[in-house]
DOKEKOL-407042 format. One record per residue (C-alpha): residue number from 1; x, z, y. Coordinates in steps of 0.001 Angstrom, whole numbers, plus 524288, in hexadecimal, padded with zeros to 5 digits. Example, Ala and Ser with C-alpha at 12.3 -4.5 7.8 and 13.67 -1.06 7.14 Angstrom:
2
r resi: 1&c1: 8300C&c3: 81E78&c2: 7EE6C
r resi: 2&c1: 83566&c3: 81BE4&c2: 7FBDC
% end
This chain:
412
r resi: 1&c1: 853A5&c3: 2F416&c2: 3461D
r resi: 2&c1: 8617D&c3: 2F2CD&c2: 3410A
r resi: 3&c1: 86858&c3: 2FF0C&c2: 33C71
r resi: 4&c1: 875F4&c3: 3003F&c2: 336F0
r resi: 5&c1: 877DD&c3: 30533&c2: 32956
r resi: 6&c1: 8815C&c3: 31071&c2: 32B4A
r resi: 7&c1: 88794&c3: 30D6D&c2: 31E2E
r resi: 8&c1: 88A6C&c3: 2FF43&c2: 321B7
r resi: 9&c1: 89896&c3: 2FBAF&c2: 3238B
r resi: 10&c1: 89D31&c3: 2F651&c2: 3306C
r resi: 11&c1: 89EDC&c3: 2E7A1&c2: 33166
r resi: 12&c1: 8AC8E&c3: 2E2A4&c2: 33454
r resi: 13&c1: 8ACF2&c3: 2DE11&c2: 342A7
r resi: 14&c1: 8B248&c3: 2D0A4&c2: 33EC7
r resi: 15&c1: 8A549&c3: 2CD5B&c2: 33831
r resi: 16&c1: 89EAD&c3: 2CD81&c2: 34571
r resi: 17&c1: 8A7FE&c3: 2C2CF&c2: 349EE
r resi: 18&c1: 8A28A&c3: 2B9CE&c2: 33F6E
r resi: 19&c1: 89456&c3: 2BD85&c2: 34184
r resi: 20&c1: 8947A&c3: 2BA53&c2: 35005
r resi: 21&c1: 89BCE&c3: 2AD57&c2: 34EC1
r resi: 22&c1: 88F37&c3: 2A51B&c2: 34F1A
r resi: 23&c1: 88B5E&c3: 2AB9E&c2: 35BD4
r resi: 24&c1: 89806&c3: 2A6F3&c2: 361FA
r resi: 25&c1: 8975E&c3: 2999A&c2: 35B7E
r resi: 26&c1: 88A37&c3: 2969A&c2: 361C9
r resi: 27&c1: 88FBB&c3: 29A25&c2: 36F24
r resi: 28&c1: 89C94&c3: 292D8&c2: 36D53
r resi: 29&c1: 895EE&c3: 28683&c2: 36894
r resi: 30&c1: 88D9D&c3: 28635&c2: 374E3
r resi: 31&c1: 897B0&c3: 28A23&c2: 37F18
r resi: 32&c1: 8A306&c3: 281FB&c2: 379DF
r resi: 33&c1: 89F4C&c3: 2774E&c2: 37041
r resi: 34&c1: 89249&c3: 2737C&c2: 37622
r resi: 35&c1: 89601&c3: 2767D&c2: 38444
r resi: 36&c1: 8A20F&c3: 26DCB&c2: 3834C
r resi: 37&c1: 89A6F&c3: 262A5&c2: 37D27
r resi: 38&c1: 88FDF&c3: 263BB&c2: 3878D
r resi: 39&c1: 89A22&c3: 263D3&c2: 3924D
r resi: 40&c1: 8A0E0&c3: 257D5&c2: 38CB7
r resi: 41&c1: 893AB&c3: 25103&c2: 38BEF
r resi: 42&c1: 891B7&c3: 252DF&c2: 39A93
r resi: 43&c1: 8882D&c3: 25E45&c2: 39A79
r resi: 44&c1: 889A5&c3: 26630&c2: 3A715
r resi: 45&c1: 890D0&c3: 27338&c2: 3A677
r resi: 46&c1: 8853D&c3: 27A0E&c2: 3ACBB
r resi: 47&c1: 87C4C&c3: 27535&c2: 3A1D1
r resi: 48&c1: 885FD&c3: 2798A&c2: 3976D
r resi: 49&c1: 886C7&c3: 286E1&c2: 39E0C
r resi: 50&c1: 877E7&c3: 287BB&c2: 39DF3
r resi: 51&c1: 877AC&c3: 284CB&c2: 38F57
r resi: 52&c1: 881D0&c3: 28F54&c2: 38CA1
r resi: 53&c1: 87B0F&c3: 29915&c2: 39589
r resi: 54&c1: 86E1E&c3: 29654&c2: 38EB1
r resi: 55&c1: 8747C&c3: 299A6&c2: 381B0
r resi: 56&c1: 87654&c3: 2A771&c2: 386E5
r resi: 57&c1: 867D1&c3: 2A96A&c2: 3896E
r resi: 58&c1: 864BD&c3: 2AD94&c2: 37B59
r resi: 59&c1: 8707D&c3: 2B6AC&c2: 37BBF
r resi: 60&c1: 86B6C&c3: 2BC7F&c2: 38866
r resi: 61&c1: 85DD4&c3: 2BF57&c2: 3830D
r resi: 62&c1: 86104&c3: 2C1F9&c2: 374C4
r resi: 63&c1: 85EA7&c3: 2D081&c2: 37667
r resi: 64&c1: 8501F&c3: 2CD1F&c2: 3763F
r resi: 65&c1: 850B1&c3: 2C8D9&c2: 36805
r resi: 66&c1: 85BE8&c3: 2D1A3&c2: 363AA
r resi: 67&c1: 8525C&c3: 2DC2E&c2: 35EB6
r resi: 68&c1: 84D5C&c3: 2D241&c2: 354C8
r resi: 69&c1: 85AB4&c3: 2D2A7&c2: 34E3C
r resi: 70&c1: 85A5E&c3: 2E187&c2: 34E36
r resi: 71&c1: 84CC4&c3: 2E254&c2: 34869
r resi: 72&c1: 84A31&c3: 2D71D&c2: 33EDC
r resi: 73&c1: 85315&c3: 2CFB2&c2: 3357B
r resi: 74&c1: 85FFF&c3: 2D564&c2: 33105
r resi: 75&c1: 86BD5&c3: 2D2C2&c2: 33971
r resi: 76&c1: 871B4&c3: 2C9E6&c2: 32F08
r resi: 77&c1: 8651A&c3: 2C215&c2: 32DF5
r resi: 78&c1: 864B2&c3: 2C018&c2: 33CA0
r resi: 79&c1: 872D0&c3: 2BB9B&c2: 33C68
r resi: 80&c1: 87058&c3: 2B180&c2: 331C3
r resi: 81&c1: 8642A&c3: 2AC08&c2: 33851
r resi: 82&c1: 86AB8&c3: 2AB28&c2: 34594
r resi: 83&c1: 876D8&c3: 2A4AA&c2: 33FD1
r resi: 84&c1: 86E95&c3: 299E8&c2: 339B9
r resi: 85&c1: 8672B&c3: 296E2&c2: 34644
r resi: 86&c1: 8738A&c3: 2977E&c2: 34E7E
r resi: 87&c1: 87A56&c3: 28DE0&c2: 3456D
r resi: 88&c1: 86EEC&c3: 28466&c2: 34659
r resi: 89&c1: 86F11&c3: 285CE&c2: 35524
r resi: 90&c1: 87D86&c3: 2823F&c2: 3559D
r resi: 91&c1: 87B08&c3: 275DB&c2: 34DCF
r resi: 92&c1: 86FBE&c3: 2717E&c2: 35688
r resi: 93&c1: 876D5&c3: 274E1&c2: 3633D
r resi: 94&c1: 8827D&c3: 26C86&c2: 35F92
r resi: 95&c1: 87A01&c3: 26164&c2: 35AB0
r resi: 96&c1: 8735F&c3: 25F12&c2: 367D7
r resi: 97&c1: 878ED&c3: 25503&c2: 37177
r resi: 98&c1: 8824A&c3: 25A3A&c2: 37BD7
r resi: 99&c1: 87B22&c3: 25403&c2: 38731
r resi: 100&c1: 873EB&c3: 258C2&c2: 3932E
r resi: 101&c1: 8675B&c3: 25363&c2: 38D70
r resi: 102&c1: 868D3&c3: 25BDC&c2: 3813C
r resi: 103&c1: 86ADD&c3: 26884&c2: 388D5
r resi: 104&c1: 85C9F&c3: 26D1D&c2: 387BC
r resi: 105&c1: 85D8D&c3: 26CA5&c2: 378D8
r resi: 106&c1: 86AB6&c3: 27376&c2: 37955
r resi: 107&c1: 86513&c3: 27E31&c2: 381E3
r resi: 108&c1: 85A76&c3: 280CA&c2: 377BC
r resi: 109&c1: 8631D&c3: 280A1&c2: 36B99
r resi: 110&c1: 86D9E&c3: 288E2&c2: 37208
r resi: 111&c1: 863A2&c3: 29358&c2: 3757B
r resi: 112&c1: 85DE6&c3: 2937B&c2: 367B1
r resi: 113&c1: 86B65&c3: 2944F&c2: 3617E
r resi: 114&c1: 86F60&c3: 29F64&c2: 36A58
r resi: 115&c1: 862E9&c3: 2A6E6&c2: 3677E
r resi: 116&c1: 8661E&c3: 2A5C7&c2: 3590E
r resi: 117&c1: 87427&c3: 2AA2A&c2: 35ABF
r resi: 118&c1: 86FB0&c3: 2B635&c2: 36253
r resi: 119&c1: 86979&c3: 2BB20&c2: 355BD
r resi: 120&c1: 87634&c3: 2B8C2&c2: 34E7B
r resi: 121&c1: 87D92&c3: 2C059&c2: 358D3
r resi: 122&c1: 873B9&c3: 2CB85&c2: 35877
r resi: 123&c1: 8750E&c3: 2CCE9&c2: 349D5
r resi: 124&c1: 883EA&c3: 2CD04&c2: 34A9A
r resi: 125&c1: 883D0&c3: 2D6B9&c2: 355DE
r resi: 126&c1: 87AA1&c3: 2E009&c2: 34EEE
r resi: 127&c1: 882C1&c3: 2DF51&c2: 34289
r resi: 128&c1: 88EB6&c3: 2E28C&c2: 34AC3
r resi: 129&c1: 88816&c3: 2EE0E&c2: 3517F
r resi: 130&c1: 8840E&c3: 2F3E0&c2: 34464
r resi: 131&c1: 89074&c3: 2F0CC&c2: 33CEC
r resi: 132&c1: 89B30&c3: 2F4E4&c2: 34681
r resi: 133&c1: 8A1C9&c3: 30235&c2: 346E5
r resi: 134&c1: 8A16A&c3: 3091C&c2: 35420
r resi: 135&c1: 8B02B&c3: 30893&c2: 355D0
r resi: 136&c1: 8B08B&c3: 2F9F3&c2: 352CC
r resi: 137&c1: 8A637&c3: 2F4D2&c2: 35C1B
r resi: 138&c1: 8B08C&c3: 2EEB9&c2: 364D4
r resi: 139&c1: 8B709&c3: 2E7D2&c2: 35962
r resi: 140&c1: 8AA05&c3: 2E32C&c2: 35406
r resi: 141&c1: 8A680&c3: 2DE05&c2: 3617E
r resi: 142&c1: 8B3A5&c3: 2D731&c2: 36231
r resi: 143&c1: 8B238&c3: 2D02A&c2: 3552F
r resi: 144&c1: 8A3FE&c3: 2CD16&c2: 3582B
r resi: 145&c1: 8A72D&c3: 2C6A2&c2: 3651E
r resi: 146&c1: 8B30F&c3: 2C023&c2: 35EFF
r resi: 147&c1: 8A973&c3: 2B937&c2: 35621
r resi: 148&c1: 8A0B5&c3: 2B5E3&c2: 361A2
r resi: 149&c1: 8ABAD&c3: 2AFBA&c2: 36985
r resi: 150&c1: 8B255&c3: 2AA44&c2: 35D77
r resi: 151&c1: 8A583&c3: 2A3D1&c2: 359CA
r resi: 152&c1: 8A462&c3: 29E2E&c2: 3677F
r resi: 153&c1: 8B206&c3: 29888&c2: 36601
r resi: 154&c1: 8AE76&c3: 2932C&c2: 358B7
r resi: 155&c1: 8A1A8&c3: 28D61&c2: 35D75
r resi: 156&c1: 8A85E&c3: 2875C&c2: 36932
r resi: 157&c1: 8B5D4&c3: 2836C&c2: 3648B
r resi: 158&c1: 8B298&c3: 27F89&c2: 356A1
r resi: 159&c1: 8A618&c3: 2790E&c2: 35B19
r resi: 160&c1: 8ACE5&c3: 270E2&c2: 3656A
r resi: 161&c1: 8B802&c3: 26DBC&c2: 35C11
r resi: 162&c1: 8AE3C&c3: 268D6&c2: 351FB
r resi: 163&c1: 8A7BA&c3: 26052&c2: 35C4D
r resi: 164&c1: 8B4BF&c3: 25A9E&c2: 36098
r resi: 165&c1: 8B8A3&c3: 2580A&c2: 35282
r resi: 166&c1: 8ABD0&c3: 25276&c2: 34D9F
r resi: 167&c1: 8A5F3&c3: 24D1E&c2: 35A1D
r resi: 168&c1: 898EB&c3: 25361&c2: 35658
r resi: 169&c1: 89365&c3: 25F9A&c2: 35CCE
r resi: 170&c1: 8897A&c3: 26200&c2: 35207
r resi: 171&c1: 8942F&c3: 263EA&c2: 347E0
r resi: 172&c1: 8994D&c3: 26F66&c2: 34FC8
r resi: 173&c1: 88BAC&c3: 27555&c2: 34F83
r resi: 174&c1: 88AD2&c3: 27437&c2: 340B9
r resi: 175&c1: 8983D&c3: 27A42&c2: 33E6B
r resi: 176&c1: 895CB&c3: 28574&c2: 347D4
r resi: 177&c1: 88881&c3: 287EF&c2: 341C2
r resi: 178&c1: 88E9E&c3: 28901&c2: 3343D
r resi: 179&c1: 898AD&c3: 292AA&c2: 33966
r resi: 180&c1: 88DA4&c3: 29B0B&c2: 33EC5
r resi: 181&c1: 88726&c3: 29B45&c2: 33181
r resi: 182&c1: 89405&c3: 29EC3&c2: 32ACF
r resi: 183&c1: 89503&c3: 2AB02&c2: 33343
r resi: 184&c1: 8893E&c3: 2B08E&c2: 32C0E
r resi: 185&c1: 8925B&c3: 2B392&c2: 320AC
r resi: 186&c1: 897CC&c3: 2BEFC&c2: 32892
r resi: 187&c1: 88AD7&c3: 2C619&c2: 326C2
r resi: 188&c1: 88F5A&c3: 2C9A1&c2: 31904
r resi: 189&c1: 8998C&c3: 2D2A6&c2: 31EF8
r resi: 190&c1: 89090&c3: 2D99F&c2: 32882
r resi: 191&c1: 88BD8&c3: 2E77C&c2: 3265A
r resi: 192&c1: 87DED&c3: 2E504&c2: 32B14
r resi: 193&c1: 87589&c3: 2F070&c2: 32F8F
r resi: 194&c1: 8698A&c3: 2F45F&c2: 327E9
r resi: 195&c1: 85CD9&c3: 2F003&c2: 32E48
r resi: 196&c1: 851A5&c3: 2F98A&c2: 3301C
r resi: 197&c1: 84453&c3: 2F461&c2: 3342E
r resi: 198&c1: 83C0D&c3: 2FDFF&c2: 33C11
r resi: 199&c1: 82D87&c3: 2FCDE&c2: 33962
r resi: 200&c1: 829D0&c3: 2FA17&c2: 34788
r resi: 201&c1: 82CC8&c3: 2EB8B&c2: 34675
r resi: 202&c1: 835E6&c3: 2E229&c2: 34D70
r resi: 203&c1: 82FA9&c3: 2E3AA&c2: 35AF0
r resi: 204&c1: 83115&c3: 2F26D&c2: 35AF0
r resi: 205&c1: 83ED2&c3: 2F145&c2: 35597
r resi: 206&c1: 8426E&c3: 2E82A&c2: 360BC
r resi: 207&c1: 83D69&c3: 2F220&c2: 36A81
r resi: 208&c1: 84597&c3: 2FC65&c2: 363B8
r resi: 209&c1: 85193&c3: 2F3C4&c2: 36480
r resi: 210&c1: 84FFB&c3: 2F224&c2: 37332
r resi: 211&c1: 84E01&c3: 300D6&c2: 3749B
r resi: 212&c1: 85B05&c3: 302F6&c2: 36DD2
r resi: 213&c1: 86156&c3: 2F9B2&c2: 37765
r resi: 214&c1: 85B17&c3: 30099&c2: 38301
r resi: 215&c1: 8607E&c3: 30D8B&c2: 37E36
r resi: 216&c1: 86E28&c3: 307A5&c2: 37E9F
r resi: 217&c1: 86C18&c3: 300D6&c2: 38BC1
r resi: 218&c1: 86886&c3: 30DBC&c2: 39259
r resi: 219&c1: 875D8&c3: 313A9&c2: 38F86
r resi: 220&c1: 88155&c3: 311E0&c2: 398CF
r resi: 221&c1: 888D9&c3: 30A95&c2: 38E4D
r resi: 222&c1: 87D07&c3: 3020C&c2: 38BE1
r resi: 223&c1: 87A1C&c3: 2FDB0&c2: 399B1
r resi: 224&c1: 88866&c3: 2FBA9&c2: 39D10
r resi: 225&c1: 889A3&c3: 2F35C&c2: 390D1
r resi: 226&c1: 87DCF&c3: 2EB5C&c2: 394E0
r resi: 227&c1: 88325&c3: 2E990&c2: 3A29A
r resi: 228&c1: 89087&c3: 2E4ED&c2: 39E55
r resi: 229&c1: 88A18&c3: 2DAF6&c2: 3953C
r resi: 230&c1: 881DA&c3: 2D563&c2: 3A03E
r resi: 231&c1: 88CED&c3: 2D3CE&c2: 3AA02
r resi: 232&c1: 8954F&c3: 2C73D&c2: 3AA02
r resi: 233&c1: 8A1C0&c3: 2CE95&c2: 3A688
r resi: 234&c1: 8A5D2&c3: 2C782&c2: 39A20
r resi: 235&c1: 89B9C&c3: 2BCDA&c2: 398D7
r resi: 236&c1: 8A537&c3: 2B243&c2: 394CE
r resi: 237&c1: 89C66&c3: 2A80C&c2: 39AF8
r resi: 238&c1: 8A7B9&c3: 29F27&c2: 39EAA
r resi: 239&c1: 8AAA1&c3: 29CDF&c2: 39045
r resi: 240&c1: 89D69&c3: 2963A&c2: 38EF8
r resi: 241&c1: 8A220&c3: 28B91&c2: 3981F
r resi: 242&c1: 8B036&c3: 28982&c2: 39396
r resi: 243&c1: 8ACB9&c3: 27D00&c2: 38C6C
r resi: 244&c1: 8A43C&c3: 277ED&c2: 39773
r resi: 245&c1: 8AEF5&c3: 27996&c2: 3A1C5
r resi: 246&c1: 8BA99&c3: 275A7&c2: 39947
r resi: 247&c1: 8BC86&c3: 2690E&c2: 3A10B
r resi: 248&c1: 8C0B9&c3: 27132&c2: 3ACCA
r resi: 249&c1: 8CD08&c3: 27491&c2: 3A51E
r resi: 250&c1: 8CE93&c3: 266C8&c2: 39F60
r resi: 251&c1: 8CC24&c3: 26CD2&c2: 391FB
r resi: 252&c1: 8CA2C&c3: 26343&c2: 386C2
r resi: 253&c1: 8C00A&c3: 264B9&c2: 37C03
r resi: 254&c1: 8CA9F&c3: 269C0&c2: 372DC
r resi: 255&c1: 8CEE5&c3: 273C2&c2: 37CFC
r resi: 256&c1: 8C0E6&c3: 27856&c2: 37EFF
r resi: 257&c1: 8BEEE&c3: 2797C&c2: 37055
r resi: 258&c1: 8CBAD&c3: 28103&c2: 36EFF
r resi: 259&c1: 8C9C0&c3: 289F3&c2: 37AA7
r resi: 260&c1: 8BB84&c3: 28CDF&c2: 377B3
r resi: 261&c1: 8BC82&c3: 28C68&c2: 368F2
r resi: 262&c1: 8C409&c3: 293F7&c2: 35EDA
r resi: 263&c1: 8CE6D&c3: 2987B&c2: 36883
r resi: 264&c1: 8C401&c3: 29E34&c2: 37162
r resi: 265&c1: 8BD71&c3: 2A462&c2: 365AA
r resi: 266&c1: 8CA56&c3: 2AA46&c2: 3613C
r resi: 267&c1: 8CDDB&c3: 2AED9&c2: 36EE2
r resi: 268&c1: 8C085&c3: 2B4F3&c2: 3710B
r resi: 269&c1: 8C09F&c3: 2BB3A&c2: 3639B
r resi: 270&c1: 8CDEA&c3: 2C173&c2: 3663D
r resi: 271&c1: 8C8B9&c3: 2C6AB&c2: 3731D
r resi: 272&c1: 8BCE5&c3: 2CC4C&c2: 36C2C
r resi: 273&c1: 8C4DC&c3: 2D34F&c2: 361CC
r resi: 274&c1: 8CE5F&c3: 2D8E1&c2: 36BD8
r resi: 275&c1: 8C339&c3: 2DD61&c2: 37490
r resi: 276&c1: 8BC76&c3: 2E3C1&c2: 368FE
r resi: 277&c1: 8C86F&c3: 2EC3D&c2: 366CB
r resi: 278&c1: 8C94D&c3: 2EF6E&c2: 3754F
r resi: 279&c1: 8BAF0&c3: 2F30E&c2: 375F4
r resi: 280&c1: 8BCB7&c3: 2FD18&c2: 36B28
r resi: 281&c1: 8C76C&c3: 30399&c2: 37331
r resi: 282&c1: 8C1A4&c3: 3046F&c2: 380EF
r resi: 283&c1: 8B493&c3: 304F5&c2: 387F8
r resi: 284&c1: 8AD9F&c3: 2F8A4&c2: 383A6
r resi: 285&c1: 8A689&c3: 2F5A4&c2: 39062
r resi: 286&c1: 8B338&c3: 2F709&c2: 397F6
r resi: 287&c1: 8B9D8&c3: 2EDCA&c2: 38E65
r resi: 288&c1: 8AEEB&c3: 2E3CA&c2: 39013
r resi: 289&c1: 8B03A&c3: 2E462&c2: 39EDF
r resi: 290&c1: 8BEFC&c3: 2E27B&c2: 39E16
r resi: 291&c1: 8BD35&c3: 2D6B0&c2: 39538
r resi: 292&c1: 8B3C8&c3: 2D0DC&c2: 39F39
r resi: 293&c1: 8BDA3&c3: 2D2C6&c2: 3AA1E
r resi: 294&c1: 8C829&c3: 2CBF6&c2: 3A21C
r resi: 295&c1: 8BED3&c3: 2C09D&c2: 39F87
r resi: 296&c1: 8BC71&c3: 2BF07&c2: 3AE22
r resi: 297&c1: 8CB11&c3: 2BEEE&c2: 3B09D
r resi: 298&c1: 8CCDC&c3: 2B405&c2: 3A6B6
r resi: 299&c1: 8C2E3&c3: 2AB4F&c2: 3AD96
r resi: 300&c1: 8C9C6&c3: 2AD4C&c2: 3BA94
r resi: 301&c1: 8D6BF&c3: 2A9A2&c2: 3B455
r resi: 302&c1: 8D0C8&c3: 29D7A&c2: 3AE4D
r resi: 303&c1: 8CAE9&c3: 29985&c2: 3BB59
r resi: 304&c1: 8D844&c3: 29A39&c2: 3C1D2
r resi: 305&c1: 8DFF9&c3: 293BE&c2: 3B6CE
r resi: 306&c1: 8E375&c3: 28522&c2: 3B651
r resi: 307&c1: 8D911&c3: 27BD4&c2: 3B118
r resi: 308&c1: 8DFEF&c3: 2776B&c2: 3A4B3
r resi: 309&c1: 8DBDC&c3: 27686&c2: 39690
r resi: 310&c1: 8E5E4&c3: 280CC&c2: 392CB
r resi: 311&c1: 8E063&c3: 28A69&c2: 39CB9
r resi: 312&c1: 8D2A9&c3: 2877E&c2: 397E2
r resi: 313&c1: 8D626&c3: 28B0C&c2: 389EA
r resi: 314&c1: 8DE09&c3: 29705&c2: 38DE5
r resi: 315&c1: 8D39D&c3: 29CFF&c2: 3968F
r resi: 316&c1: 8C873&c3: 299F8&c2: 38D4A
r resi: 317&c1: 8CFCE&c3: 2A183&c2: 382C2
r resi: 318&c1: 8D329&c3: 2ACC8&c2: 38BF2
r resi: 319&c1: 8C4FB&c3: 2AD62&c2: 39038
r resi: 320&c1: 8C08A&c3: 2AD46&c2: 38208
r resi: 321&c1: 8C996&c3: 2B89C&c2: 37E8B
r resi: 322&c1: 8C4A1&c3: 2C123&c2: 389AD
r resi: 323&c1: 8B696&c3: 2BD03&c2: 38762
r resi: 324&c1: 8B82A&c3: 2C161&c2: 37952
r resi: 325&c1: 8BC67&c3: 2CEAD&c2: 37E45
r resi: 326&c1: 8B089&c3: 2CF11&c2: 38739
r resi: 327&c1: 8A71E&c3: 2CB7F&c2: 37C47
r resi: 328&c1: 8ACCB&c3: 2D5D1&c2: 37345
r resi: 329&c1: 8ABF1&c3: 2DFC2&c2: 37E46
r resi: 330&c1: 89D98&c3: 2DC7F&c2: 38015
r resi: 331&c1: 89A61&c3: 2DE67&c2: 371B2
r resi: 332&c1: 8A227&c3: 2EB0D&c2: 37131
r resi: 333&c1: 89A88&c3: 2F062&c2: 37CD0
r resi: 334&c1: 88D9E&c3: 2ECA9&c2: 37689
r resi: 335&c1: 890DB&c3: 2F20F&c2: 36902
r resi: 336&c1: 89527&c3: 2FED5&c2: 36F2C
r resi: 337&c1: 8886F&c3: 2FFB3&c2: 376BC
r resi: 338&c1: 87DA3&c3: 2FB9A&c2: 36D4E
r resi: 339&c1: 87FA4&c3: 3037B&c2: 360CE
r resi: 340&c1: 878BD&c3: 2FE36&c2: 354AE
r resi: 341&c1: 86A0B&c3: 2FFC7&c2: 356E1
r resi: 342&c1: 86356&c3: 2F2CF&c2: 35A41
r resi: 343&c1: 870FF&c3: 2ED12&c2: 35B21
r resi: 344&c1: 86CE2&c3: 2DED3&c2: 35C8F
r resi: 345&c1: 86390&c3: 2E210&c2: 367A2
r resi: 346&c1: 86D05&c3: 2EA8A&c2: 36F40
r resi: 347&c1: 878D8&c3: 2E1CB&c2: 36D5B
r resi: 348&c1: 87152&c3: 2D5CD&c2: 371A5
r resi: 349&c1: 86BEF&c3: 2DBE0&c2: 37DF7
r resi: 350&c1: 87A0C&c3: 2DDCB&c2: 381F4
r resi: 351&c1: 87DC5&c3: 2D045&c2: 37D0B
r resi: 352&c1: 8725D&c3: 2CA11&c2: 38443
r resi: 353&c1: 876B0&c3: 2D025&c2: 390FA
r resi: 354&c1: 884B2&c3: 2CBCB&c2: 38E94
r resi: 355&c1: 8803D&c3: 2BDA9&c2: 38D31
r resi: 356&c1: 87931&c3: 2BDB4&c2: 39A45
r resi: 357&c1: 885D5&c3: 2BD61&c2: 3A23C
r resi: 358&c1: 88B7A&c3: 2B302&c2: 39928
r resi: 359&c1: 87F89&c3: 2AA75&c2: 39B60
r resi: 360&c1: 87EA4&c3: 2ABE7&c2: 3AA18
r resi: 361&c1: 88D64&c3: 2AAFE&c2: 3ABC9
r resi: 362&c1: 88D96&c3: 29E46&c2: 3A3F7
r resi: 363&c1: 8839B&c3: 29891&c2: 3AD63
r resi: 364&c1: 88AED&c3: 29DB6&c2: 3B93D
r resi: 365&c1: 897E7&c3: 29878&c2: 3B461
r resi: 366&c1: 89208&c3: 28B3A&c2: 3B12F
r resi: 367&c1: 88C6E&c3: 28AAB&c2: 3BEED
r resi: 368&c1: 89967&c3: 28EFF&c2: 3C4F7
r resi: 369&c1: 8A0BE&c3: 28463&c2: 3BDA7
r resi: 370&c1: 8971E&c3: 279D9&c2: 3C1AC
r resi: 371&c1: 89659&c3: 27EB1&c2: 3CFCA
r resi: 372&c1: 8A4FC&c3: 280C2&c2: 3D17E
r resi: 373&c1: 8AEF4&c3: 27FE1&c2: 3C675
r resi: 374&c1: 8B500&c3: 286C5&c2: 3BAC1
r resi: 375&c1: 8BCC9&c3: 2900B&c2: 3C363
r resi: 376&c1: 8B072&c3: 294EE&c2: 3C9FA
r resi: 377&c1: 8AA04&c3: 29673&c2: 3BCAE
r resi: 378&c1: 8B4EB&c3: 29F2A&c2: 3B796
r resi: 379&c1: 8B5E5&c3: 2A757&c2: 3C3E6
r resi: 380&c1: 8A732&c3: 2A915&c2: 3C3D2
r resi: 381&c1: 8A7AE&c3: 2AF2F&c2: 3B648
r resi: 382&c1: 8B2BA&c3: 2B84B&c2: 3BA51
r resi: 383&c1: 8AB88&c3: 2BC69&c2: 3C6A7
r resi: 384&c1: 89F17&c3: 2BFD3&c2: 3BF69
r resi: 385&c1: 8A6E2&c3: 2C7A4&c2: 3B55D
r resi: 386&c1: 8AD80&c3: 2CFC9&c2: 3BFDE
r resi: 387&c1: 8A076&c3: 2D2AD&c2: 3C668
r resi: 388&c1: 89ADE&c3: 2D6A8&c2: 3B931
r resi: 389&c1: 8A639&c3: 2DFF3&c2: 3B6DB
r resi: 390&c1: 8A440&c3: 2E644&c2: 3C422
r resi: 391&c1: 895C2&c3: 2E82F&c2: 3C164
r resi: 392&c1: 898AF&c3: 2EE6C&c2: 3B434
r resi: 393&c1: 8A33A&c3: 2F751&c2: 3B9C5
r resi: 394&c1: 899A0&c3: 2FBD7&c2: 3C42D
r resi: 395&c1: 88F34&c3: 2FE92&c2: 3B9EB
r resi: 396&c1: 898BA&c3: 3067F&c2: 3B1B9
r resi: 397&c1: 89C9D&c3: 30E58&c2: 3BDA5
r resi: 398&c1: 88EB9&c3: 3110C&c2: 3C1F6
r resi: 399&c1: 88A44&c3: 314D8&c2: 3B440
r resi: 400&c1: 8950C&c3: 31EC2&c2: 3B1E7
r resi: 401&c1: 88F52&c3: 32BD9&c2: 3ADA2
r resi: 402&c1: 88F1E&c3: 33555&c2: 3B922
r resi: 403&c1: 891F0&c3: 343E1&c2: 3B86C
r resi: 404&c1: 88691&c3: 34CD4&c2: 3BBF2
r resi: 405&c1: 88793&c3: 35A7E&c2: 3C19B
r resi: 406&c1: 88852&c3: 35FE5&c2: 3B3E7
r resi: 407&c1: 895AE&c3: 35EC4&c2: 3AD5D
r resi: 408&c1: 89566&c3: 35718&c2: 3A0C8
r resi: 409&c1: 888C6&c3: 34FE1&c2: 3A3F3
r resi: 410&c1: 88803&c3: 34167&c2: 3A6C2
r resi: 411&c1: 87D85&c3: 33A0F&c2: 3AE58
r resi: 412&c1: 87BA0&c3: 32C0E&c2: 3A9A1
% end
């Protein structure tokens, strides 16, 4: 099991931005660079949505192998290994043809790459849980998710820009893979926890890790945290289809690259940092719910706005800013809830649940767009978010501690 060395210095929150960049790059390359190329090659939106939704499957089930990170190699070793495999996956993904016939191979490589990047994310998350001061968990979460969304902007915008400039998709894969490897240099600045190996073996340690999670899940804070992660409050699923539906706003390739690239990364990163500060100053679950409500409002506004390229860029950036706030709110809630014991396992149970609504909402939105249009797609996301907020508010109300007949005693 991992245990923090009490003498270790805290890691500066900005380091976590760098460490999680590859995680975002893998996502951005798929949802922007590859999705746009597939769309331009005539691949159906529903098939693109299925590919993106499938990429979330490893992130939905990663809690099953998270204990391996807590109980075997060091966190830095896991990060290095995962970075190498993720980089190779990016190269192969972008080297395959963007045709309907090549989709089966893309499905396979995308899944393998996303399994690899889950290990990278676990290592970074555990390092963050161990190396962050209690009063800076919101800020750490903000910088961490700024790197996640900034990486997605880099993987999407820079990747698509490279393709437009060179005319070759595989070159984008090579460049993005090298950037992922370069992020490993940040490990030099991380105060890694000391690793203790109980004598029972990996299997027993994994059982112990799940027991630690169960102890957290049984608390009111724990089960409310799990619930809010599962609900489609701030899933951000629409962002997975921005490139695929860009033609509805007459957006050019340059506009898609701009809106979904470095500007989106910057906008999302700013939202993350701001939300991190907010989450250190108010109840973190309440903040996360408010961010989700704001995200729903932005989709309604986009649905009602004119279908122009300018509106496309503006609303994609607004959505990215609020989504960044939502992502930071999620990480702040989780860091507050899990503590440090079996950090990779506990964090990734929450993260797995949070990816379930993103996956099923991506499928639902892809279906809504194909069945109706972009307006219906956007309103569908907003509607699901509002329902999720109502469910969470009801759960909070029903789980409030109740006074018993004895003053000063609470019944949970």
